[in-house]
N, C-alpha and C positions, 0 to 999 in steps of 0.2 A: 092353813098351815103357813107360818111366817117363815121367810127365809132371809138370810143375811146376804145381801148382794154387793157388799162392800169389798173393795180390793184390800188384800192382806197388807197389814202395816202395823207399826208399833203401837199407834193410837188405838186403832181397832182392836188389837190383841189386848191392850191394857182395859178397853172398854169391856170386851168379853169377860176377862178376868174378874172385873169388878162386879159385872152382873152375876157371875156364879157365886161370888162371895155374898152379894146382896139376897140371892135366892136363898142360900143356906141360912142367913140370918132371918129371912122372911118366914121360913118354915118354922123357925123356933119361936117367932112372935105370935103365933097364932093364939096364945093365951091372952087374957084380958088384963094382965098386970102391968103392961108397958103404958107409955104415955098415951094420949088420945091420938089415935092413928087416922090421918086423912089420906084417903088414896084418890089420886086424880087420873082418870083414864083419858088419854089424848094429850099429845105432846105438841100440839100447835101453838100459835101465839097465845092464846088464852090459858091453856093447860100448862105449858112451860113457865109462862110469867107468874101464874098462881103458885106453882110448886116453888119456884125461886123465891118469891116474896113471903110465902108462908114460912119456908124453912129458915129465912133470914130473920124473921120476927118470932113466931111461935116456936119454931124448931130450935133456935139457939136459946131461947129462954127455958127450954126444956119442958115446954107445955104441949107439944105435940110432935108427933113423928109424921114426916111427909113422904109419901111414895108417888112417884109418877110412873104411869104404865104407857107404853106405846108398842105398836107392832113393828116399828121400824128403829133402827139404832141412832138415826140422825134426824135432824129438823133442817128443812131448807125453807128460807123466807121466800113465801109465794109471790111477793110483789117482783121478785127478780126472776121470776118463771119466764117472762117474754124475753129477758136477756139471755138466759140459758138456751131457750128454744131457738133463738137467732144465732147462737153461737158466739155472742158477744163476751160471755163469761163462762168458766168452767164450775158447773154446779158442785163439783167435788171440793172445790177450795172455798165455797160459801156455805158449807153444811156445819151444824152445831152438833157434836157428839153428846147425846143425852147423859150417858155415863160420866162424861168429863164435867159436864154442867152441874150433875148431881154432886160429884166429889168436891167441886169448888165452893158450892152453896149449901152443902150439908143435908141434902135429901137423898132418897133411894130411888134408882131407877130399875124397873123391872121391863124387859122386853118380852112381848108376847101379844096375842090378840085376844080380847075378850070373848070368851065362849059362853059364859053363864054368869048370872047374878042371882045369888041367894039372899034375898033381903031379911028373911027370917033368921038365918044363921049369920048374917052380916059378913059375907065373904064373896069374892069374885073368883072365877076360874079362868086362867090364862091357858091358851093353847100351848103344845109343845113347840120349841123353837128347833128349827133345822137349818143347816148349813146350805150352800148352794148345790152340794152333791146329794141332798136329802138325808144326810145323817142327823140324828137328834143331838142337839147340844144341850138343851135343857128339856125336862119332861113338862108335861102339863102340871100346873100347880094352882094352889088356891092362896089367896091373899085375903086376910081379915081386914076389916075397916070399922071405924067408929062413925066417920063421915065419908061419904062418897060422892065425888064430883065428876059427872060425865061430860067431858069436854072433847068431844070427838070431832067436831068441827063440821066441815062442808066438803062437798065434792068440787074439785077444780073443773071448771068449764074451759075446754079447749077450743071451742066453737069450729070444730071440724078442720082446724088447721093441720094439714099433713105434716107427720113428723114431731108434732109438739106433744102428743101424749105419751 
């Protein structure tokens, strides 16, 4: 069960509205008449970079529709993690909102955790999205793909440093 832990604010609210709109569009695009659909699961450095570059090339040319999926609404550049852990920077000021990046570069962003991959029917299933109080924001949903990229990255090692995790 994914949760939104972000403080309320206009950017976050706009990002949530954009997600709802993309979810509605995604449900309509389960047919095969649209452009080649590339779904990238994982919004780390690799997945986010790939979504941005593909949308700026193939997406703008009308050759592909790019969709980025991540369980969190934001990306934090992990090499800055030690500075955040030591209190030298505020992580909230160094996060990138996926929905904002998607809007600026022409790809779609779907927030949710991958729960199922159906290779035969060429779709993935995402978990329902809940707010901090446990209320459902978006239901579980399926996203069709022509090409699927699994870019879920790695697990951060905190080396047992108290308070770092």
